[in-house]
gemmi code that builds the backbone of each chain (N, CA, C; Angstrom):
import gemmi

chains = {
    "A": [
        ("UNK", (76.151, 60.265, -32.583), (77.447, 60.222, -33.240), (77.646, 58.856, -33.894)),
        ("UNK", (78.044, 58.857, -35.164), (78.234, 57.601, -35.873), (79.447, 56.854, -35.339)),
        ("UNK", (79.353, 55.527, -35.323), (80.489, 54.718, -34.894), (81.623, 54.884, -35.897)),
        ("UNK", (82.853, 54.652, -35.419), (84.020, 54.841, -36.266), (83.944, 53.930, -37.498)),
        ("UNK", (84.171, 54.520, -38.652), (84.211, 53.796, -39.930), (82.887, 53.106, -40.270)),
        ("UNK", (81.792, 53.575, -39.684), (80.502, 52.935, -39.934), (80.103, 53.054, -41.413)),
        ("UNK", (80.275, 54.253, -41.974), (79.926, 54.457, -43.393), (80.775, 53.545, -44.265)),
        ("UNK", (82.072, 53.473, -43.972), (82.983, 52.652, -44.772), (82.631, 51.163, -44.664)),
        ("UNK", (82.291, 50.720, -43.447), (81.973, 49.296, -43.266), (80.683, 48.924, -43.983)),
        ("UNK", (79.718, 49.832, -43.969), (78.462, 49.562, -44.686), (78.694, 49.554, -46.196)),
        ("UNK", (79.514, 50.469, -46.657), (79.822, 50.534, -48.089), (80.583, 49.274, -48.520)),
        ("UNK", (81.504, 48.831, -47.668), (82.263, 47.606, -47.968), (81.311, 46.399, -48.045)),
        ("UNK", (80.418, 46.308, -47.058), (79.497, 45.167, -47.031), (78.623, 45.136, -48.284)),
        ("UNK", (78.249, 46.308, -48.769), (77.381, 46.379, -49.947), (78.107, 45.995, -51.234)),
        ("UNK", (79.423, 46.132, -51.252), (80.181, 45.914, -52.486), (81.196, 44.779, -52.397)),
        ("UNK", (81.261, 44.101, -51.241), (82.310, 43.109, -51.032), (82.317, 42.022, -52.110)),
        ("UNK", (81.147, 41.477, -52.402), (81.081, 40.382, -53.370), (81.576, 40.824, -54.743)),
        ("UNK", (81.145, 41.996, -55.124), (81.542, 42.546, -56.431), (83.062, 42.761, -56.497)),
        ("UNK", (83.624, 43.355, -55.453), (85.066, 43.629, -55.433), (85.867, 42.336, -55.326)),
        ("UNK", (85.377, 41.391, -54.521), (86.097, 40.130, -54.342), (86.171, 39.357, -55.651)),
        ("UNK", (85.150, 39.525, -56.460), (85.144, 38.858, -57.761), (86.165, 39.498, -58.700)),
        ("UNK", (86.259, 40.811, -58.625), (87.167, 41.548, -59.518), (88.614, 41.535, -59.029)),
        ("UNK", (88.810, 41.500, -57.698), (90.161, 41.621, -57.125), (90.370, 40.584, -56.020)),
        ("UNK", (90.242, 39.302, -56.314), (90.318, 38.305, -55.236), (91.659, 38.353, -54.500)),
        ("UNK", (91.557, 38.346, -53.164), (92.753, 38.284, -52.325), (93.509, 39.586, -52.163)),
        ("UNK", (93.017, 40.654, -52.783), (93.732, 41.921, -52.673), (93.174, 42.752, -51.502)),
        ("UNK", (93.900, 43.780, -51.140), (93.529, 44.633, -50.012), (92.889, 45.916, -50.555)),
        ("UNK", (91.705, 46.219, -50.056), (91.027, 47.428, -50.527), (91.081, 48.518, -49.460)),
        ("UNK", (91.108, 49.753, -49.942), (91.063, 50.931, -49.070), (89.784, 51.689, -49.393)),
        ("UNK", (89.003, 51.955, -48.331), (87.718, 52.639, -48.497), (87.687, 53.846, -47.570)),
        ("UNK", (87.232, 54.969, -48.112), (87.041, 56.176, -47.302), (85.685, 56.754, -47.672)),
        ("UNK", (84.810, 56.899, -46.688), (83.450, 57.316, -46.988), (82.815, 56.285, -47.914)),
        ("UNK", (82.112, 56.755, -48.921), (81.543, 55.842, -49.915), (82.387, 55.908, -51.183)),
        ("UNK", (83.676, 55.674, -50.994), (84.623, 55.754, -52.117), (85.669, 54.660, -51.963)),
        ("UNK", (85.851, 53.886, -53.024), (86.909, 52.874, -53.049), (88.161, 53.514, -53.627)),
        ("UNK", (89.195, 53.619, -52.797), (90.439, 54.224, -53.277), (91.131, 53.299, -54.271)),
        ("UNK", (91.137, 52.000, -53.957), (91.777, 51.055, -54.859), (91.973, 49.704, -54.206)),
        ("UNK", (92.478, 48.761, -55.001), (92.798, 47.414, -54.511), (94.297, 47.220, -54.663)),
        ("UNK", (94.921, 46.680, -53.619), (96.382, 46.615, -53.564), (96.837, 45.192, -53.253)),
        ("UNK", (98.093, 44.926, -53.651), (98.613, 43.568, -53.503), (98.956, 43.199, -52.065)),
        ("UNK", (99.263, 44.187, -51.242), (99.683, 43.889, -49.867), (99.081, 44.887, -48.896)),
        ("UNK", (99.050, 44.502, -47.636), (98.598, 45.404, -46.576), (99.480, 46.647, -46.531)),
        ("UNK", (100.787, 46.461, -46.702), (101.705, 47.601, -46.638), (101.386, 48.622, -47.732)),
        ("UNK", (101.131, 48.137, -48.934), (100.784, 49.043, -50.032), (99.466, 49.759, -49.760)),
        ("UNK", (98.525, 49.033, -49.192), (97.220, 49.632, -48.889), (97.355, 50.721, -47.831)),
        ("UNK", (98.139, 50.458, -46.793), (98.336, 51.459, -45.739), (99.017, 52.706, -46.295)),
        ("UNK", (100.035, 52.503, -47.118), (100.752, 53.643, -47.694), (99.823, 54.466, -48.587)),
        ("UNK", (99.015, 53.797, -49.392), (98.099, 54.513, -50.286), (97.045, 55.276, -49.487)),
        ("UNK", (96.543, 54.653, -48.428), (95.552, 55.320, -47.592), (96.112, 56.556, -46.921)),
        ("UNK", (97.311, 56.426, -46.357), (97.936, 57.572, -45.684), (98.303, 58.656, -46.689)),
        ("UNK", (98.705, 58.263, -47.894), (99.048, 59.256, -48.917), (97.824, 60.072, -49.311)),
        ("UNK", (96.664, 59.440, -49.299), (95.444, 60.136, -49.714), (94.723, 60.829, -48.564)),
        ("UNK", (94.763, 60.236, -47.386), (93.930, 60.733, -46.287), (94.728, 61.200, -45.070)),
        ("UNK", (96.041, 61.224, -45.194), (96.863, 61.690, -44.078), (96.652, 60.844, -42.836)),
        ("UNK", (96.451, 61.522, -41.713), (96.303, 60.820, -40.437), (94.853, 60.452, -40.141)),
        ("UNK", (93.943, 60.708, -41.093), (92.543, 60.331, -40.891), (92.395, 58.806, -40.943)),
        ("UNK", (91.316, 58.327, -40.358), (91.032, 56.901, -40.406), (90.447, 56.514, -41.755)),
        ("UNK", (90.746, 55.301, -42.180), (90.195, 54.753, -43.419), (90.130, 53.244, -43.250)),
        ("UNK", (89.242, 52.613, -43.995), (89.040, 51.169, -43.852), (89.982, 50.401, -44.774)),
        ("UNK", (90.643, 49.367, -44.216), (91.477, 48.463, -45.014), (91.035, 47.035, -44.726)),
        ("UNK", (90.661, 46.320, -45.756), (90.290, 44.915, -45.575), (90.810, 44.081, -46.731)),
        ("UNK", (91.079, 42.807, -46.420), (91.490, 41.860, -47.453), (90.244, 41.201, -48.029)),
        ("UNK", (90.093, 41.296, -49.317), (88.914, 40.730, -49.969), (88.900, 39.205, -49.834)),
        ("UNK", (87.749, 38.694, -49.491), (87.591, 37.252, -49.346), (87.882, 36.745, -47.951)),
        ("UNK", (88.383, 37.612, -47.088), (88.703, 37.186, -45.725), (87.486, 37.376, -44.837)),
        ("UNK", (87.091, 36.309, -44.145), (85.912, 36.356, -43.302), (86.179, 37.220, -42.070)),
        ("UNK", (85.208, 38.053, -41.724), (85.338, 38.902, -40.534), (84.871, 38.107, -39.316)),
        ("UNK", (85.830, 37.556, -38.579), (85.493, 36.728, -37.421), (85.761, 37.480, -36.127)),
        ("UNK", (85.039, 37.081, -35.078), (85.272, 37.698, -33.777), (86.668, 37.335, -33.286)),
        ("UNK", (87.314, 38.283, -32.645), (88.667, 38.097, -32.124), (88.571, 37.564, -30.702)),
        ("UNK", (89.432, 36.604, -30.366), (89.443, 36.043, -29.020), (90.678, 36.502, -28.261)),
        ("UNK", (90.454, 37.178, -27.157), (91.550, 37.594, -26.270), (91.117, 37.241, -24.851)),
        ("UNK", (91.199, 35.957, -24.488), (90.612, 35.508, -23.218), (91.148, 36.254, -22.001)),
        ("UNK", (92.456, 36.518, -21.969), (93.019, 37.173, -20.789), (92.400, 38.543, -20.576)),
        ("UNK", (92.033, 39.180, -21.669), (91.440, 40.515, -21.580), (89.942, 40.422, -21.313)),
        ("UNK", (89.264, 39.627, -22.121), (87.801, 39.600, -22.022), (87.313, 38.899, -20.755)),
        ("UNK", (88.129, 38.015, -20.195), (87.740, 37.339, -18.955), (88.320, 38.016, -17.722)),
        ("UNK", (89.059, 39.093, -17.935), (89.636, 39.810, -16.796), (90.721, 39.036, -16.094)),
        ("UNK", (91.484, 38.243, -16.861), (92.495, 37.381, -16.248), (93.885, 38.002, -16.215)),
        ("UNK", (94.043, 39.187, -16.816), (95.362, 39.809, -16.776), (95.740, 40.086, -15.337)),
        ("UNK", (96.937, 39.672, -14.982), (97.453, 39.886, -13.631), (96.642, 39.147, -12.564)),
        ("UNK", (95.844, 38.166, -12.999), (95.201, 37.318, -12.010), (96.299, 36.654, -11.200)),
        ("UNK", (96.162, 36.640, -9.887), (97.251, 36.172, -9.044), (96.695, 35.221, -7.995)),
        ("UNK", (96.488, 33.965, -8.389), (95.849, 33.031, -7.466), (96.712, 32.789, -6.221)),
        ("UNK", (96.027, 32.571, -5.106), (96.727, 32.276, -3.852), (97.389, 30.908, -3.908)),
        ("UNK", (96.853, 30.038, -4.737), (97.384, 28.677, -4.807), (97.707, 28.365, -6.257)),
        ("UNK", (98.858, 28.862, -6.753), (99.194, 28.647, -8.154), (99.344, 27.173, -8.479)),
        ("UNK", (99.075, 26.848, -9.730), (99.179, 25.463, -10.166), (100.624, 24.989, -10.051)),
        ("UNK", (100.799, 23.722, -9.762), (102.134, 23.152, -9.718), (102.140, 21.884, -10.523)),
        ("UNK", (103.327, 21.458, -10.935), (103.439, 20.257, -11.748), (104.249, 19.197, -11.036)),
        ("UNK", (104.237, 18.018, -11.584), (105.050, 16.947, -11.029), (105.587, 16.124, -12.184)),
        ("UNK", (106.495, 15.237, -11.853), (107.079, 14.388, -12.886), (108.536, 14.736, -13.112)),
        ("UNK", (109.195, 13.947, -13.938), (110.623, 14.153, -14.129), (110.869, 15.182, -15.223)),
    ],
    "B": [
        ("UNK", (119.246, 34.925, -37.077), (117.984, 35.198, -36.384), (118.289, 35.721, -34.975)),
        ("UNK", (117.954, 36.978, -34.681), (118.232, 37.499, -33.341), (117.367, 36.825, -32.281)),
        ("UNK", (118.004, 36.552, -31.140), (117.304, 35.885, -30.044), (117.400, 36.743, -28.790)),
        ("UNK", (116.265, 36.934, -28.145), (116.224, 37.683, -26.890), (115.982, 36.696, -25.756)),
        ("UNK", (116.943, 36.636, -24.811), (116.800, 35.766, -23.640), (116.514, 36.631, -22.424)),
        ("UNK", (115.449, 36.300, -21.711), (115.060, 37.093, -20.540), (114.829, 36.169, -19.355)),
        ("UNK", (115.436, 36.563, -18.221), (115.103, 35.912, -16.948), (114.551, 36.991, -16.040)),
        ("UNK", (113.335, 36.796, -15.573), (112.674, 37.829, -14.797), (113.217, 37.892, -13.383)),
        ("UNK", (113.226, 39.091, -12.836), (113.522, 39.308, -11.424), (112.342, 40.073, -10.854)),
        ("UNK", (112.109, 39.920, -9.570), (110.984, 40.635, -8.994), (111.102, 40.777, -7.499)),
        ("UNK", (110.200, 41.566, -6.956), (110.163, 41.795, -5.516), (108.738, 41.614, -5.027)),
        ("UNK", (108.609, 41.155, -3.788), (107.284, 41.089, -3.195), (106.916, 42.473, -2.655)),
        ("UNK", (105.697, 42.655, -2.144), (105.286, 43.987, -1.680), (106.188, 44.558, -0.583)),
        ("UNK", (106.915, 43.697, 0.110), (107.824, 44.178, 1.159), (109.189, 44.546, 0.606)),
        ("UNK", (109.396, 44.348, -0.682), (110.677, 44.690, -1.279), (111.686, 43.565, -1.274)),
        ("UNK", (111.279, 42.395, -0.839), (112.195, 41.253, -0.831), (112.262, 40.622, -2.220)),
        ("UNK", (113.461, 40.166, -2.596), (113.618, 39.485, -3.873), (112.811, 38.194, -3.883)),
        ("UNK", (112.203, 37.913, -5.030), (111.492, 36.647, -5.185), (112.169, 35.850, -6.281)),
        ("UNK", (112.097, 34.532, -6.214), (112.764, 33.704, -7.236), (112.242, 34.007, -8.645)),
        ("UNK", (113.118, 33.775, -9.609), (112.755, 34.073, -11.003), (111.540, 33.276, -11.447)),
        ("UNK", (111.422, 32.012, -11.017), (110.286, 31.216, -11.491), (108.969, 31.754, -10.947)),
        ("UNK", (109.035, 32.361, -9.742), (107.834, 32.977, -9.179), (107.507, 34.271, -9.933)),
        ("UNK", (108.547, 35.045, -10.242), (108.335, 36.298, -10.983), (107.718, 36.028, -12.344)),
        ("UNK", (108.201, 34.988, -13.011), (107.657, 34.653, -14.328), (106.217, 34.171, -14.211)),
        ("UNK", (105.946, 33.387, -13.176), (104.564, 32.903, -12.999), (103.618, 34.071, -12.711)),
        ("UNK", (104.098, 35.062, -11.939), (103.221, 36.168, -11.555), (103.058, 37.195, -12.670)),
        ("UNK", (104.156, 37.528, -13.348), (104.109, 38.603, -14.347), (103.828, 38.089, -15.746)),
        ("UNK", (104.185, 36.835, -16.003), (104.085, 36.312, -17.361), (105.291, 36.751, -18.174)),
        ("UNK", (105.389, 36.248, -19.418), (106.523, 36.632, -20.266), (106.337, 38.051, -20.793)),
        ("UNK", (107.007, 39.001, -20.162), (106.889, 40.409, -20.551), (108.218, 40.907, -21.108)),
        ("UNK", (108.118, 41.767, -22.085), (109.295, 42.400, -22.693), (109.052, 43.898, -22.753)),
        ("UNK", (110.130, 44.648, -22.772), (110.011, 46.095, -22.931), (109.922, 46.416, -24.412)),
        ("UNK", (108.992, 47.280, -24.753), (108.785, 47.614, -26.156), (108.635, 49.122, -26.348)),
        ("UNK", (108.855, 49.512, -27.581), (108.586, 50.876, -28.023), (107.625, 50.758, -29.203)),
        ("UNK", (106.535, 51.508, -29.146), (105.477, 51.397, -30.166), (105.310, 52.727, -30.891)),
        ("UNK", (105.182, 52.650, -32.190), (104.938, 53.847, -33.002), (104.006, 53.478, -34.154)),
        ("UNK", (103.642, 54.484, -34.937), (102.737, 54.237, -36.056), (103.447, 53.364, -37.097)),
        ("UNK", (102.709, 52.536, -37.767), (103.260, 51.599, -38.763), (104.100, 52.361, -39.792)),
        ("UNK", (105.220, 51.773, -40.201), (106.232, 52.537, -40.934), (105.765, 53.025, -42.310)),
        ("UNK", (104.917, 52.295, -43.009), (104.447, 52.767, -44.318), (103.575, 54.011, -44.174)),
        ("UNK", (102.776, 54.037, -43.100), (101.976, 55.228, -42.835), (102.873, 56.365, -42.376)),
        ("UNK", (103.828, 56.045, -41.506), (104.736, 57.086, -40.993), (105.471, 57.786, -42.130)),
        ("UNK", (105.936, 57.022, -43.099), (106.669, 57.617, -44.228), (105.782, 58.589, -45.003)),
        ("UNK", (104.523, 58.207, -45.195), (103.610, 59.077, -45.939), (103.281, 60.347, -45.159)),
        ("UNK", (103.092, 60.203, -43.857), (102.777, 61.377, -43.034), (103.954, 62.339, -43.000)),
        ("UNK", (105.162, 61.807, -42.867), (106.348, 62.670, -42.850), (106.496, 63.395, -44.186)),
        ("UNK", (106.190, 62.695, -45.271), (106.290, 63.314, -46.597), (105.293, 64.459, -46.751)),
        ("UNK", (104.204, 64.397, -45.980), (103.198, 65.466, -46.028), (103.462, 66.545, -44.987)),
        ("UNK", (104.582, 66.413, -44.274), (104.921, 67.411, -43.268), (104.152, 67.271, -41.977)),
        ("UNK", (103.559, 66.114, -41.762), (102.805, 65.869, -40.529), (103.761, 65.297, -39.489)),
        ("UNK", (103.897, 65.986, -38.369), (104.806, 65.538, -37.310), (104.251, 64.293, -36.631)),
        ("UNK", (105.150, 63.379, -36.303), (104.736, 62.152, -35.642), (104.966, 62.260, -34.137)),
        ("UNK", (104.037, 61.775, -33.344), (104.257, 61.767, -31.896), (105.438, 60.874, -31.535)),
        ("UNK", (106.040, 61.160, -30.394), (107.135, 60.307, -29.921), (106.609, 58.907, -29.644)),
        ("UNK", (107.422, 57.884, -29.893), (106.978, 56.520, -29.601), (106.597, 56.349, -28.134)),
        ("UNK", (105.699, 55.422, -27.893), (105.303, 55.067, -26.533), (106.129, 53.866, -26.091)),
        ("UNK", (106.604, 53.907, -24.874), (107.376, 52.780, -24.348), (106.659, 52.172, -23.158)),
        ("UNK", (106.850, 50.885, -22.975), (106.214, 50.197, -21.858), (106.432, 48.702, -21.960)),
        ("UNK", (105.603, 47.964, -21.250), (105.733, 46.509, -21.236), (104.716, 45.857, -22.173)),
        ("UNK", (105.179, 44.795, -22.802), (104.302, 43.969, -23.631), (104.265, 42.565, -23.039)),
        ("UNK", (103.076, 42.041, -22.876), (102.903, 40.666, -22.411), (102.715, 39.754, -23.615)),
        ("UNK", (103.531, 38.730, -23.711), (103.373, 37.750, -24.788), (102.212, 36.835, -24.411)),
        ("UNK", (101.153, 36.862, -25.210), (99.909, 36.178, -24.868), (99.555, 35.186, -25.975)),
        ("UNK", (99.923, 33.929, -25.768), (99.642, 32.918, -26.791), (98.144, 32.625, -26.907)),
        ("UNK", (97.348, 33.119, -25.963), (95.908, 32.900, -26.031), (95.174, 33.943, -26.863)),
        ("UNK", (95.875, 34.998, -27.259), (95.227, 36.089, -27.972), (95.346, 35.910, -29.477)),
        ("UNK", (94.224, 35.969, -30.162), (94.238, 35.889, -31.614), (95.084, 37.004, -32.208)),
        ("UNK", (94.885, 38.214, -31.675), (95.490, 39.402, -32.264), (96.256, 40.206, -31.221)),
        ("UNK", (97.197, 40.959, -31.711), (97.936, 41.887, -30.866), (97.043, 43.053, -30.473)),
        ("UNK", (97.240, 43.551, -29.252), (96.458, 44.679, -28.754), (97.391, 45.796, -28.317)),
        ("UNK", (96.908, 47.027, -28.423), (97.625, 48.185, -27.897), (96.709, 48.931, -26.946)),
        ("UNK", (97.294, 49.480, -25.898), (96.496, 50.246, -24.947), (95.782, 51.385, -25.684)),
        ("UNK", (94.496, 51.547, -25.420), (93.708, 52.504, -26.191), (94.108, 53.948, -25.914)),
        ("UNK", (94.566, 54.255, -24.702), (95.011, 55.619, -24.406), (96.313, 55.915, -25.152)),
        ("UNK", (97.192, 54.927, -25.210), (98.445, 55.106, -25.957), (98.156, 55.278, -27.444)),
        ("UNK", (97.186, 54.538, -27.938), (96.814, 54.672, -29.354), (96.343, 56.086, -29.652)),
        ("UNK", (95.609, 56.665, -28.708), (95.139, 58.052, -28.891), (96.319, 59.022, -28.855)),
        ("UNK", (97.257, 58.804, -27.929), (98.417, 59.702, -27.849), (99.274, 59.618, -29.114)),
        ("UNK", (99.333, 58.428, -29.692), (100.109, 58.247, -30.924), (99.343, 58.733, -32.157)),
        ("UNK", (98.110, 59.160, -31.950), (97.230, 59.632, -33.036), (97.176, 58.613, -34.171)),
        ("UNK", (97.004, 57.360, -33.784), (96.965, 56.286, -34.769), (95.653, 56.318, -35.539)),
        ("UNK", (95.704, 56.264, -36.851), (94.447, 56.135, -37.591), (93.840, 54.752, -37.351)),
        ("UNK", (92.510, 54.699, -37.347), (91.841, 53.393, -37.284), (91.660, 52.887, -38.712)),
        ("UNK", (91.868, 51.603, -38.915), (91.687, 51.032, -40.256), (90.600, 49.969, -40.281)),
        ("UNK", (89.972, 49.733, -39.124), (88.854, 48.786, -39.097), (88.267, 48.790, -37.688)),
        ("UNK", (87.171, 48.097, -37.550), (86.542, 47.868, -36.255), (86.233, 46.379, -36.186)),
        ("UNK", (86.603, 45.725, -35.079), (86.375, 44.289, -34.970), (85.552, 43.989, -33.721)),
        ("UNK", (84.960, 42.818, -33.740), (84.219, 42.337, -32.581), (85.132, 41.463, -31.738)),
        ("UNK", (85.275, 41.824, -30.470), (86.070, 41.013, -29.547), (85.108, 40.133, -28.761)),
        ("UNK", (85.262, 38.833, -28.918), (84.361, 37.875, -28.289), (84.626, 37.786, -26.797)),
        ("UNK", (83.576, 37.503, -26.060), (83.714, 37.306, -24.624), (82.748, 36.232, -24.173)),
        ("UNK", (83.235, 35.363, -23.291), (82.368, 34.316, -22.759), (81.567, 34.819, -21.569)),
        ("UNK", (82.026, 35.916, -20.975), (81.427, 36.339, -19.709), (80.479, 37.528, -19.846)),
        ("UNK", (80.584, 38.280, -20.939), (79.692, 39.420, -21.105), (79.540, 39.701, -22.594)),
        ("UNK", (78.800, 40.759, -22.903), (78.531, 41.053, -24.309), (79.825, 41.335, -25.064)),
        ("UNK", (79.885, 40.863, -26.308), (81.034, 41.160, -27.148), (81.123, 42.662, -27.371)),
        ("UNK", (82.335, 43.147, -27.600), (82.537, 44.585, -27.767), (83.143, 44.879, -29.128)),
        ("UNK", (82.913, 46.097, -29.589), (83.500, 46.572, -30.837), (84.733, 47.410, -30.495)),
        ("UNK", (85.856, 47.069, -31.089), (87.101, 47.766, -30.788), (87.753, 48.228, -32.091)),
        ("UNK", (88.419, 49.377, -32.005), (89.132, 49.903, -33.169), (90.393, 49.093, -33.458)),
        ("UNK", (90.781, 49.097, -34.718), (92.002, 48.412, -35.162), (92.983, 49.470, -35.670)),
        ("UNK", (94.225, 49.374, -35.230), (95.241, 50.360, -35.602), (96.488, 49.679, -36.153)),
        ("UNK", (97.144, 50.305, -37.137), (98.415, 49.761, -37.639), (99.584, 50.299, -36.806)),
        ("UNK", (100.370, 49.418, -36.235), (101.489, 49.846, -35.396), (102.751, 49.078, -35.769)),
        ("UNK", (103.871, 49.590, -35.307), (105.087, 48.800, -35.349), (105.660, 48.759, -33.941)),
        ("UNK", (106.239, 47.613, -33.625), (106.731, 47.355, -32.275), (108.226, 47.096, -32.345)),
        ("UNK", (108.957, 47.834, -31.536), (110.378, 47.539, -31.380), (110.546, 46.868, -30.023)),
        ("UNK", (111.021, 45.648, -30.040), (111.302, 44.955, -28.783), (112.687, 45.383, -28.331)),
        ("UNK", (112.751, 46.030, -27.163), (114.032, 46.524, -26.667), (114.964, 45.324, -26.465)),
        ("UNK", (116.106, 45.376, -27.124), (117.055, 44.270, -27.030), (117.110, 43.436, -28.287)),
        ("UNK", (116.105, 43.598, -29.142), (116.126, 42.911, -30.435), (116.348, 43.969, -31.524)),
        ("UNK", (117.280, 43.725, -32.431), (117.625, 44.759, -33.414), (116.678, 44.808, -34.609)),
        ("UNK", (115.412, 44.579, -34.385), (114.447, 44.618, -35.483), (113.141, 45.227, -34.980)),
        ("UNK", (112.321, 45.634, -35.927), (110.977, 46.080, -35.570), (109.973, 45.082, -36.140)),
        ("UNK", (108.878, 44.945, -35.445), (107.835, 44.003, -35.831), (106.613, 44.804, -36.243)),
        ("UNK", (106.068, 44.476, -37.391), (104.869, 45.145, -37.844), (103.632, 44.409, -37.327)),
        ("UNK", (102.711, 45.172, -36.775), (101.414, 44.629, -36.360), (100.348, 45.535, -36.979)),
        ("UNK", (100.022, 45.298, -38.255), (99.142, 46.236, -38.954), (97.700, 46.226, -38.490)),
        ("UNK", (97.327, 45.230, -37.681), (95.938, 45.176, -37.198), (95.916, 44.956, -35.680)),
        ("UNK", (96.475, 45.939, -34.956), (96.474, 45.864, -33.492), (95.161, 46.435, -32.957)),
        ("UNK", (94.594, 45.754, -31.981), (93.279, 46.124, -31.450), (93.434, 46.999, -30.211)),
        ("UNK", (92.705, 48.096, -30.185), (92.744, 48.987, -29.024), (92.002, 48.341, -27.858)),
        ("UNK", (92.632, 48.371, -26.694), (92.040, 47.756, -25.508), (92.565, 48.478, -24.263)),
        ("UNK", (91.805, 48.440, -23.181), (92.244, 49.136, -21.959), (93.294, 48.324, -21.207)),
        ("UNK", (94.547, 48.504, -21.554), (95.633, 47.719, -20.975), (96.405, 48.467, -19.899)),
        ("UNK", (96.354, 49.788, -19.921), (97.219, 50.567, -19.022), (96.964, 50.235, -17.555)),
        ("UNK", (95.721, 49.954, -17.210), (95.402, 49.652, -15.816), (96.118, 48.403, -15.332)),
        ("UNK", (96.533, 47.573, -16.279), (97.264, 46.346, -15.942), (98.775, 46.556, -16.042)),
        ("UNK", (99.183, 47.784, -16.268), (100.609, 48.067, -16.391), (101.188, 47.652, -17.718)),
        ("UNK", (100.328, 47.497, -18.721), (100.785, 47.014, -20.025), (100.519, 48.041, -21.117)),
        ("UNK", (101.415, 48.053, -22.087), (101.231, 48.867, -23.288), (100.700, 48.005, -24.429)),
        ("UNK", (101.153, 46.756, -24.472), (100.835, 45.880, -25.607), (100.586, 44.457, -25.113)),
        ("UNK", (99.664, 43.772, -25.769), (99.571, 42.306, -25.700), (100.070, 41.793, -27.042)),
        ("UNK", (101.093, 40.966, -27.036), (101.588, 40.406, -28.288), (100.848, 39.103, -28.552)),
        ("UNK", (100.016, 39.108, -29.579), (99.165, 37.964, -29.882), (99.725, 37.092, -30.990)),
        ("UNK", (98.907, 36.136, -31.399), (99.384, 35.123, -32.345), (99.602, 35.662, -33.755)),
        ("UNK", (99.048, 36.845, -34.077), (99.329, 37.416, -35.394), (100.802, 37.803, -35.511)),
        ("UNK", (101.412, 38.233, -34.407), (102.848, 38.516, -34.392), (103.630, 37.234, -34.122)),
        ("UNK", (103.139, 36.412, -33.208), (103.874, 35.203, -32.824), (103.994, 34.196, -33.963)),
        ("UNK", (103.162, 34.335, -34.976), (103.296, 33.408, -36.111), (104.637, 33.597, -36.823)),
        ("UNK", (105.312, 34.723, -36.546), (106.621, 34.977, -37.139), (107.754, 34.722, -36.136)),
        ("UNK", (107.437, 34.208, -34.963), (108.420, 34.121, -33.873), (108.566, 32.681, -33.376)),
        ("UNK", (109.663, 32.486, -32.647), (109.838, 31.266, -31.866), (109.901, 31.677, -30.403)),
        ("UNK", (109.067, 31.044, -29.595), (109.010, 31.373, -28.173), (109.310, 30.123, -27.369)),
        ("UNK", (110.279, 30.226, -26.456), (110.601, 29.106, -25.566), (110.390, 29.575, -24.137)),
        ("UNK", (109.444, 28.933, -23.429), (109.078, 29.323, -22.068), (109.647, 28.296, -21.114)),
        ("UNK", (110.588, 28.735, -20.283), (111.235, 27.822, -19.336), (110.776, 28.173, -17.920)),
        ("UNK", (109.677, 27.550, -17.506), (109.102, 27.855, -16.204), (110.034, 27.604, -15.033)),
        ("UNK", (110.695, 26.446, -14.960), (111.543, 26.166, -13.787), (112.666, 27.181, -13.574)),
        ("UNK", (113.195, 27.755, -14.663), (114.279, 28.730, -14.493), (113.762, 30.163, -14.499)),
        ("UNK", (112.460, 30.349, -14.693), (111.905, 31.697, -14.720), (112.398, 32.506, -15.895)),
        ("UNK", (112.613, 31.852, -17.020), (113.166, 32.559, -18.180), (112.392, 32.181, -19.445)),
        ("UNK", (112.561, 32.986, -20.452), (111.998, 32.659, -21.757), (112.868, 33.265, -22.841)),
        ("UNK", (112.746, 32.731, -24.042), (113.506, 33.221, -25.191), (112.534, 33.540, -26.313)),
        ("UNK", (112.797, 34.640, -26.979), (111.969, 35.062, -28.112), (112.887, 35.365, -29.284)),
        ("UNK", (112.611, 34.753, -30.409), (113.367, 35.083, -31.621), (112.399, 35.370, -32.748)),
        ("UNK", (112.834, 36.260, -33.612), (111.976, 36.714, -34.716), (112.705, 36.512, -36.026)),
    ],
}
model = gemmi.Model(1)
for chain_id, residues in chains.items():
    chain = gemmi.Chain(chain_id)
    for i, (resn, *xyz) in enumerate(residues, 1):
        res = gemmi.Residue()
        res.name, res.seqid = resn, gemmi.SeqId(i, " ")
        for name, pos in zip(("N", "CA", "C"), xyz):
            atom = gemmi.Atom()
            atom.name, atom.element = name, gemmi.Element(name[0])
            atom.pos, atom.b_iso = gemmi.Position(*pos), 0.0
            res.add_atom(atom)
        chain.add_residue(res)
    model.add_chain(chain)
structure = gemmi.Structure()
structure.add_model(model)
structure.setup_entities()
């Protein structure tokens, strides 16, 4: 089974430079191997995607924005609801 | 600018009241929220006659350490949220994971506004009693004041 949006992400990677040159800073919507369009805002891109594809998934990315790993330490380190026996304390006025 | 002031109350496992500063230290800054599909998508789906699931309600932990806002992945499935991307979540302790990204809107109960989080990351939060982690993508629009000694915090948007 293909990973979610795998086709769209590969298509985006293949065309990112070309689209970024033509539409710098705009938001693109991709479904399958098809570029729906480039939009001025995330809100416009979401509305256009939903208008065309309903409740199906579609890729939305901002051109020129680097895809960096997301950091959520409390989640990835399992620290949510960590409850130490000796909580930290402070001093001073 | 609406301001939400919260002082936590809590009980220990025996049912005894615990001081607010202890409750805040144990639970963290949590707010009650209602989550639904992002409003621009919702409007389009309604126009197409697609019924929207009822909003999900639960607790959101304000997490200044999180780059992005997260939504519980089971709740995301119940809300039938479309995915709009897949991101890599970094981890220092194990292999990085690929997680879906969903557009949501968050209503903080007690604040007369809704907050858009168009790139919320699906994560297994329900086991921790949480529906949402509010990360810095939302907090960049907010002012948060954490008062540890009084066990209270204020959030304004």
